[in-house]
Structures are given as structure tokens and as C-alpha cells.
N, C-alpha and C positions, 0 to 999 in steps of 0.2 A: 575173504576166507574161501580155501579151497573146497570142493565139493565132499571130500573125504573130512574135513572138520565140519562141514554143517549138516551132514549125514550122520555122524559119528555123536554131535551135541544133540541130534533129535533122538538118535536113539537112547543116549544117555538121560532124556527126559528134560535137557535143558530148552529146547524148540519145539513147537508144537506144529503139524500138520493141518493144513486148512480142509482136506479131505475129510469126509465124515465118514467114510467108509473105513478108513483106517483108523479110527479113534480109538475101537476098541482094541487092537493090536499094540497101538501107540500107549493106552494107558497100563496094560499088563507089562510092556517093556520098563515104562516108566518105573511101576511099582517095583518090579525086581531089582531096577536100578536103585531106588530110593533106600530099600530094603538093605543092599550092600552098601549103600553109603553109610547107612545108620550105623551100620556093626564096625565100619572102619572108625567112625566117629567117637563111637563109644569105647573101644580098644584104647585109641589114642588118647582119650580123655582119662580114662581107668590108669593108664600107664603115666601120665604127666602128673595126676593128682597123687598116686603112691608113692613114686620116687620123690616128688615135692616134700611129703610129709616124711620120709624116710631121712631126707637131707635134712628138715627142719629138727627131726627128732636129735640126729647126730650132732647138729651145730649147738642146740639149746643144752644137751648135757654136758658136751664139752665146755661149753663158754660157763654154765653152772659149776662143772668141776674145777676149771682154772681159775675161779674165782674165789676159791679156797686153795687150792691145791698151786704148787708154783711151776714154772715152765721147765726149771732145771733145779736138780738138787746135787749140791756138792758134798762128799762122803770123804771123812779120814777114817777109816776103819782100824781097830786096834788102838786108839787115843781114848783116853777118859773123855768123861763132856765137858768137866771143867778146863782139860786143855785144849779142847775143840774151841771153847768159848773164849779161851783167851787169843786163839790163833786167827778167830773168823775174820777180825778188820783187817788182817793182811792176806787172807786167801781172799776176801771180797775185792781188796783192791787189786790183785793180780787177775781176777776174772774181769773187773770193769776195763783192762787195758784191751779188751774185745769190745768193739764200738757197738755190738749187737745189745749189749747188756747194759740194762737201765737200773736197776735195783737190786739189793742184795740185802739179808737179813738172816741170822742165826735162827737155829731151829734144835728141840731136842724130842724125838718121838718115841713114844712105846705104847703099847697095849697096858692096858689096868681095866679095874673093876670100880664102880661107883656104888656106892651104898648110902642108901637113904630108908630109915627105918628097916620095914621088912622087905624092902624092894631092892634089887641087885641086878645091876648092867652092865656088860661089857663094854669098853670106850676105847677110841683111839685117842690117846692124851697127846697134845703137842704143846711145847714149850715155846714161847716166841717171845721177841723183845717189842714191846708194844711202842717204843720210839721210832722202829723202822719197818714194822711191818707192813705198813701202808706202803711202801716201796715194793713189795711183792705181793700182796694180795686185796681182796677187796672185802675183807672181814669186817673193817671199821664201818664201812656203808652198809651191811648186813644188819648190824646190830639195830635192834627193836627195843632194846631196854639195857640202860648201863652203858659204859665207857670202856674201851680197851685201856685206858689211862689208869683205871683201878687196878691193873693187874701189875702191882708193884713188886718188886723184889721181896722177899719175907711177908708178904700180906696174905699168902697163900689162897689166892682169889682165883676163881675160875669162871670162864664163859663156856654155857652150854647151847647147843645147837635146840631148836624149838622144840623139836620131836623126842629127842632125850630129855630135856625138862620134863616134858609132859609125862614121860613113862615113869620117872624117879618121882613126879609129882612135887616138884620144886619150883621156886619163881626166884626172883632177885632178892637177896637178903638171906636166905636159907643158908643151912650148912649141910654139908653130906661129908662122908668118907670116902677117899681115895686111897686103894689098895693097889700096891705093887706085887708083881708076880714073885719077887725074890722078898725073902725074910731072914731070920735070924732061927738059929737051933741051938736051944737051950734044954737043960735036964726035963723042961715041961713039954719039951714037944717043939714043932716047929710053929712061929710066930711070923704071919705075914707082916710085911711094913705098910703102915697107914697112917695117915696124916687127914685131918679135918681141913677143909677146904670151904670158903664162903661163895656162895654164887654172886658173882658183882654183874654179870651181862648174859643176855640172850641173845640168839642170832638165829636168822632164817635164809639160807642161801638159795632156796627152792630147789635142791637137789635132797630128795626123799633120804637118800643113803648117809648122807653127810651130816643132814641136820640130826639124824638119829641115832649118830655115833662118835661125833667129833667133840672133842672139850679142849678148850686152850686156856694154859695158864703160862705164869712167868717163866722163861726159859731158865732162869737160875733155880726157882721154886722145882721144875722137871728135872735138873740135874741133881739137884738134892735127893728126892723120893726115887728116882730111876737110876740111881749111880751103877747101879750093876746091870742093867739092862737097858734095850732100846738102842735106838742111832742117834748121831748128833752130825752137824753140818752148816752148811750154807744153802740159802734157797734165793735162787735167783729169777729176775722176771726178765724177759728180752723183748726188743722191738715188734718182731712178728714169731706168734708162737708155733705159726708152721714150720718156721727154720730152726726148731729145738733142736732136732737130731743133726743137723749139721754144725751148730754152734756147739753141742755138746762135746762133736769129735774135736773141733777146735779148740776148746778148752782143755781138753784131756791132754793136747799137745803141750799147752801154756802152763799150766799149772804146775806145781811141783810133783813130784813121784809121791806116791802113795794117795792121791788125791783121786776120787773116783768121781765121773761125772754122769749124771742119769736124769736122761729128759722125760717129761709126761708122757710122751708116746710109747716109751719101753714100759713105764710103770703100769700103763693101761693098755697095753699092747692086746690083750686078749678081748678085752672089750671091744677096740676099735676094729681089731681082726673079724670080730664077730659080726659088727653091724656093715660090713663091707662087703663079706659074704653074703650076707643075707639081702643086702641091697643086688647084688649080681644076681641071686637067685629071681629075686622078684621080677627082675627085668625079664629074665629069661622066660619065667612063668606067664606074666603079664603080656610078651611078646606073643604067646601062643593065641590069645584071645586077637591079636590083630591078623595072624595067621591064619585062623579061623574064619576071620571076615574076609579075609582075602582069598578063600577056597570058595567062600559063598560067591564072591565076586566072578571067580572062575566058571562057578556053577551058573551064574546068572547070564553071563557071556555065552556059554553054550546054549541056554535054552534061548537066549534072542538069537544067536545064529541060527535055530531051527525054525524060531517064529518067523525069521527074516528070510527063508530061504527063496522064496519069490521074487523080494525086492533084490536080493543079490544076483539070482538068474538075470532079470530085465538089466540091471547096471551091466552085468556082463555082456550082454546082448548089444547094450548100447556102446560098448567099447572100452569098458573099464577093466585094466589088468588086474590079476590077483593080487599084485602088490599095493593096488589102490584098496581093493575090498580087504586086504588085511589091514592096512592104515585106518580104515573106518573104524575096526573092532578096537584096535590099539588106542584111535582118540577116544572111543567111548569108554573103555575101561580105566583109560589114563587121567580123563576127567571125573569119572566116579572116584576113584581112588584120591586124586587131588582134593576135590570138595570135600569129601569123607576125611581126609587128614587135616585140611582146613578148618573145618567146622569142630574136630576131636581137639586141636590144638586152642581153638578159641573156648571152648567150653572147658577144658582142661585146665587153662590159665586161669579162667576166670572163678573156678571151685577153688583151686591152689591159692589165690590169693585172697579168698575170702572163708579159708577153713575156721577161723577162729570166731567167726560169726555162724556160720553154717552148722558147727558140730554143737556148740552149747545149745543150739536153738532144737536140734533134735534130742538132745539129753535130755533137757526139760521136758519135751514134747513125751518121751516114753518113760522117763523117771529113771535113765540108768548111765552109770559112768563109764565110757568107753576105756577111759586109763586110770586104773588105781594106782594111787602114785607110791603106793607099798611095792608096786610090780615095775612099774615102768619110768620110775623116778620121777617123771613131771606129772603134773594133774592136767594139764590141756593140750591137745593136739597142735603142734607147731607145723608149720609150712616155710620150706626155701625153695622155690621155684628156680631152678639154674637154666640158662642159657644152652649151656652145652647139652643138658639132658634132653631138652626141648628137640633141639635140632636133631639130636640121634634118633630120638623117637619118630619125629615126623618124616626123616631120611629112610628109615627102616620101613614105616608104613608106606611110602612113595613106591621103595623097591619091591616090596613084596605086592604092591597093586598093579605095579608093571608086569612083574613075572606071570601073575594070574592072568595077562590079558595076552600071552603071548600063543598058548595052544589054541583058544578058540578063535584067534585072528589065523592061524596057520589053517585051521578046519575051514574055516570060512572061505579063505583062498583057494581050498582045494574042488570046493563045490563045481560041478559040471553044470553050466546052465542047460542044456541038451536033456538030460535027466532028470532036472529038477522041474522044468516046463512040462515035458511028459506026463509026469505024475500029478501035476496040478492043473 
């Protein structure tokens, strides 16, 4: 080890001098070095934990959404529902010519009103074919009451989300009225189209918005009651959901003219764009914490240079060059930044991988729920640490720490030993 590394490590508090006379000064330098190291570690840990939680939030909400929603939807605008339902096998076969497509199923979607006694609630009503629905969604696995097989053509059965059923006060076997937005006009006035449905199943996707607004019926029943409204087409599931935009573009060129392909990223573009923007802003804001810690490192190094003026002067008289003096403080600041970053990464990763244990403990301790599911779609705090984010955070911290050492090192190298020793 060169003497620059040895002296720099000592100034950083990693080694101790055996001279009693220097203990007080060493303790002071070690204290300010430790405070700088702790600031960097806390800033890095905060960045890792927050970005991991945001990644987990985005991943969990996306997966829960796509457990109910399709990866790609194919529409045939201008065609009546019955015509689309007759054509859907041909459209599905054409789509499956693309190797990325794994499953296909028809659908009819519309907005409607559900009425039970004096309770009325709006809902997104989806007509599905129970025999092929498992190819495009996980709805069958999310049922905790009833079965999709009960959605038979002409039976007018309905499967409700858990929260929607609770709002209406219904359970399996109960009946309710489904109202379509269109109706008939007679001399007596406007009469909405209504039909009585029987609740044959209940599901819970874990996504509050869908559990509180989705209702599934047989695709033929939906075509009958919503014959003048809504949309119909084919839902597709592909191998890699992340490639949905590219596959949708490919399908648009492969399918007959008039068929429109829309992927899940387009249908939920606003939400995902908002999450990405929020993640970038949080990274910039929390990076300022690391920047403040780096500024604290700069201040501590300036204080160390002032405290060690006599030591610097003696080293210069013994033959040390200005470059060697500068390297001493470069080593000191770099070691503090490296150790602070390492401790921050260790602490941040430890917390990020145990958020599911730490947060419930704090919630039970203070009796407060951090994530009301009515607002945040999910009720538990997820975490998904990503190596890329951790590396970027660590590199950013090391760069800021290194930059903070440049001015104090230059300042130390400019000290004139004769002037220092004259005043000391």
C-alpha cells in the first residue's frame, strides 16, 4: 500500500494512529467522515427502496390487469355483434398464423347498469365464451364461487366482481336487472332495454377497479341485449406481453382489411405513462438526497484539509509532491463514498426484499393502512428490486462522491508548507 492510500484510509477513519497526541484530531476527522458516509448510505438506500416499490407497484398492477384483460384485441368496426361472432373463428385462425399468438376468444363489451332492489351501479359488461375464455384470461382461476361453465347461452347468468357484488348486496343464486343504454321509444315514452340475470359466480382479481366494475355474461346473451351498442371482436393472448405492440403491428398487416388490432399498452397508455413519469421524477428528487450527502462529503473534506494543515506541511517538507497530497484526499473521499454507497446498497436491498414483512408490521403497530385499495388498486406494498436500477444508483452515488473530492484535494495540494509552519 502506497503512503497516499495509507494516509487517506487513516483520514477516512479506517485506520488509527498509535500516537496519543493525534487521537483527538483523528476522532474529529473520523466523526465527520462517518457522518458523510451515513448520509450517502441513507440516500442510496432510500433510492433503492422507493424505486423497488414503484417497480413492484407497476408490475403487480399490470399483471393483475392482464389476468382479466387481453394482451391484444381485434375489432371489426361497423359489423353487428352476431356477424362478428360468426366470423371470429376465421379471424382467430388468421391471427394464429403469427407464432406469438397462443390463444383467442370472442368477446362483446358494453357499458350497462346493474339494478338490485333500490341499488343501482354502473358496470363494464363483457360477453365471453366460457369454452375458450381460459385461453386468453385467468378469470376461471379467480372464481371463488360458481363456475364459468354456468354461463350458458340463453341462461342469462352473470359473474360479478367481489366488490361489485358487495355493492349490490347479491350473492350466488340471486337475481338482478341488467339495463342497456339503448331502448325503445313508444307513445308511453322511452323504455330502456332490461333483462333479468342470475348471479352464477363471483371472482376476485385483486385489482379493485376491476373487482368493483366488471361483470361477465355469455357472449350470445351480451350480443342480444347490447345489439345496438358496445363493441365486439376477438381477444388474443401472446407469449410475451412486453412484445404486444410489435405483435399488434404485425397482425395489422396480416389480417383482412377492416380489422383493427389494439394492444394492452395502447388501451392503458395514460396510466403506464403516468407511472413511468412518476418513477423518473422520484429518481431525480431522491438523487438530490445523495447530492446533499455528497455536498456534506465536500464540506467534511474541506474541514479535514483545514484540520490537517500541519500534517500536509510536514509531508511536503519530507518530499511529498502536490499531486501526492491531492491523491491522499482523493483516496479519503473515494473510500468514504465507496463505503457509504456499499452500505446503502446493502441496506436498501435488505429492506426492498423484505418490504412485505416490514410494512405490515408498521401498519399493525400504528394502526394505519398505507395503501387504501380504493385509491391504489392494491392493498399491499409490493417490491421488485431490479439490478439495472441498483447499478445506476450505485454508479451515480460514486460519481457524485468522486466529484465532491476534487475541490478539497486541489485545495490541499495548493497549501504552502512555509506559510503553514510559520503560523503553527
